[in-house]
N, C-alpha and C positions, 0 to 999 in steps of 0.2 A: 097548486103544485107545491110540493114539499119545500118548506123554507130553510131546510138544513142542507147546505152544500154537500155533494157527494153522489154516489150511485143510487139511483132510485130502484127500490126493490118491489114496489107494488105496481099494478097496472091500472090504477084509477085514472080516469080522464079528467083533467083540470081545464075543461073548455072555458069556464068563466074566467079563470086566471089568465088563460091565453088571450081572451078577448080584451082584457083590461091591462095587458102587460105594458102598454105604453104609459099608463098612469102609475102603475106600481111595478117597479123593476124587480123581477124574480131572479134570485141568484142563478148563475149558469149551472146547468146540470151536466155532468159528465157521466155518460153511460159507456163504460168500457167492457166489451165482451171479448175476452182474450181468446187467442187462437186455440182451437181444440181439435182433436182427432177423434172421430166417432166412427164406430163400426156399425153399419146398418145393412141389413140384407137388402139387396138391390132390387131394381125394377126389372121385370122379367125378360127372359131371353128365350128364343125358340129356334128354329129349324130350317133346314133345306139343303138341297144339293145344288151344285153349279152345273146347269144344263145348257146355258147359253140361250135359253128361251124364256119369254115372259110367262110367269106362272101366277095365277090369281090367288091360290090358296096355299099356305105354307104346309099344311098337313099332307096333301098328296106329294109334295116335293120331298118331304122327309121319308115317305114310304118307298121312294124309289131307290134308296140306299139303306143298307143295314145300319140300324141304330146300335152303336157300340156302347154308349153310355149317355144317360140323361141325369141332370141334377136340377131339381128334385126328380125322383123316380117317376117315369111315365108322364113327364111334363109336356112332351110333344103332342100327346093325344088327349090329355085332360088338363084343363086349367082349374084347379081347385083353390083358386085364390093366390096362386104363386105370384110373387113379384119379380121373379127371374126364372129363366130356364137356360141352362148351358148344356151343350150336347156335342157328341162326336158321331159323325156318320162315315161309313167306309164302303167302297166297292173295290173292284179289281184295279182300277186305274186312278183312283183319287181318294183322299181323306179330307173331310170337311170338319172344321171346328167353328161352331157358331153360337150366337146368343140372340135372345129376343128380350128387349126392354118393354115392359108394360107400364103404362102411366100410373103414377101413384095418385094422380088427381081423381081417379075413379071413373074416367070416361072411356076406358078400354082402348085407347090409342096404343099402337104397338110400333116398335122399331126393330127390324131384323138386320143383323150384321153377321155375315157368314164368309169365312175364308176357305177357299178350296186349294189344296195342294195336289196338283196333277202329277201322276206318276208314270214312269216308263215301265216296260215289261219287267225290268229287274228291280222295280220299286224305287228307283232313284227319282228325285223331284225333277220335273221338266218344265213346269209353267205354273201360273197362278190363275185362280178364278175367284169371282165374288158373286154373292147375291146380297144386295142391300135394299132396304125399302122401309118407308114409314116415318112416324112421328112418335116421340116420347116426351111426356111432360112430367117433371118433378115439381112437387109443391112442398116447400119447407116453411114450417111455422117457427118463427125465430124467438120472439119475446114480446110480451105485451101487445099482441096484435100485429106486430111487424111480420111480414111474410116475403118470401122470395119464390118466384115461379120461373122455371127454366124449361124451354122447349127446344129439343134437338130434332132436326128434320133431315132426311135424305130422300132423293128421288128414287124410284124403282129402277135398279140396274142389275141385270143378270148377264155376266160376261165371263168368257174364258179367254185367256191369252193376254199377257202383259208386255210392256216394253222392257228393253234391256237396260240395266243399271249395274255395272260391274258384274258381280256374280249373281245378281238378283233379277227376277222377273217381277215387275211392278205394275199395279193398276191404281190410278188415282180416281177419286169420285168426289162430287160436290157434297158439302154439308152446310147447314145453316143453324145458327144459334140465336134465339131470342130470349131475353130475360126481362123480368119485371120485379122491382123492389118496391114494396108498399109500406109506408109508415103512416099510421093513423093520424089524422088531423094535419098531415103535411101533404100527402099525395103519393103518386107512383112515378117512378123513373123507369124508362124502357131503354134497353140497349140491344143492338143487332150486330151480327157478324156473319159474313160468308167466308167459307174456308174449304179445305180439302181433307178428305180422309185418304189413307194409303193402305194398300194390301200388297204384301211382298212375300215371295218364296225364294229362299236361297238355294241355288243349284249346286253349290260347292259342298260335296259330301265328305271332303277330306277334313272338315273342321266342324266344330259344334255350331252349326248354323241354325239360327232361329227362323221361324216363319211367323208372320205377324200381320194382323189387321188392326189399324189404330185410327182413332179420331181424337184430336186434341185441339180444342177451339175455345177462344176466350172473347167475350163481348164486354166492352167498356163504355161507360157514359160519364164524362167529367164536365158536362156543360151546365149543370145546375147545382144548387147547394146540396142536394142529395145526389151523390155520385156512386157508381157501382162498378165492380169488376168481378165477373163471374166466369169461371172456367170449368169445362166438362172434358173428362178424358175417359175413353172406353177402349179397351184393348182385348183382342183374342191373340194369345201368343203360344206357340209351341216352343218349349224349352228342351232341347235334346239332352243336355247334361242332367236334367231332372226327369227326363222321359215322361213329360206331362204337358197337357194343355193348361194354360192359366187364363182365366177370364176375369178382367178387372174393370171396375167402374169407379170413378172418383169425381168429386165435385169440390171446387174451391169457391167459397162464397165470401165476397167482401163488399162492404159499402160504408159510406161516411155521410153524415149530415151535420152541417155546421150553420147555426143561426145565432142570433143574439141571445136566445134563451135556452138553446139545446145543442148539445154536441153528442153525436153517436158515432162510435168507431167500432166496426164489427169485422172480424175475420174468422172464418171457420173452414177447416179442411176436413172433408168427410169421405171416408172410404165407403162407398156404397156397396161394393161386393168384391170379394176375391175368392174365386172358386178354382180349385185345382182338381183336374181329372187325369190320373195316370194313363199313359198310352204309349205303346211301342209301335213305330211304323213297321209295316211288313217288310220282311227280307226274303227276296226270291232271286233265284239265278236267272240271268237273262235268256 
């Protein structure tokens, strides 16, 4: 291990020094990785409408409604290595905004998150629907072999009709987060959290009312010298004042390791994706 106090810049393994550290005290090493904001194209998103029925394949679901827009182009029918797919579907009585996350780990696990805005004959919003299903895994390579793996999971739920909450119609759905932080020659710490996602449609047409599907979940482990705090946020939001759907995925990665010979403090806030798709809801007379 480097005998000069300060931040270590190389990634050489000093296993011999580690083994003999009781005999020869090595100066404490402080590795500080400062908070950063990084823009990365996210993990993939895909398709479907809200039918209230269990559907095995997302592609047939998407074909039941007109595809208004896909980002990237044609990502609903072809996966040419996309790490994300955001889309809008529309028929006479509903508009759906959805995403599919595709695992960055390379095992092709997918997570679908889709919000349906159900419409009356005059196109005013009347209720909420969802289709959610699957697993997504992110793998982040940090520094000198340190890695963070994050798994977000939701059960398959296809549902129309929410409960009342002021001017909103709301559906809640279960989500789970598992995280693993691995530091070479120290080990891995795991954290888990069970939580809820929320889908909401605002029925108040007299105001700039947003429609939103959101997942915001954080898993912490503070029981070992290596502790972690990892948060994942995924949102599908219709912003009426912008006349656009916004698809956002965000990760906050934090962990600390404190031993006699090593101190690591790491915090990184990463914008995985922010996709904007312009869209005007239909206007029809009742």
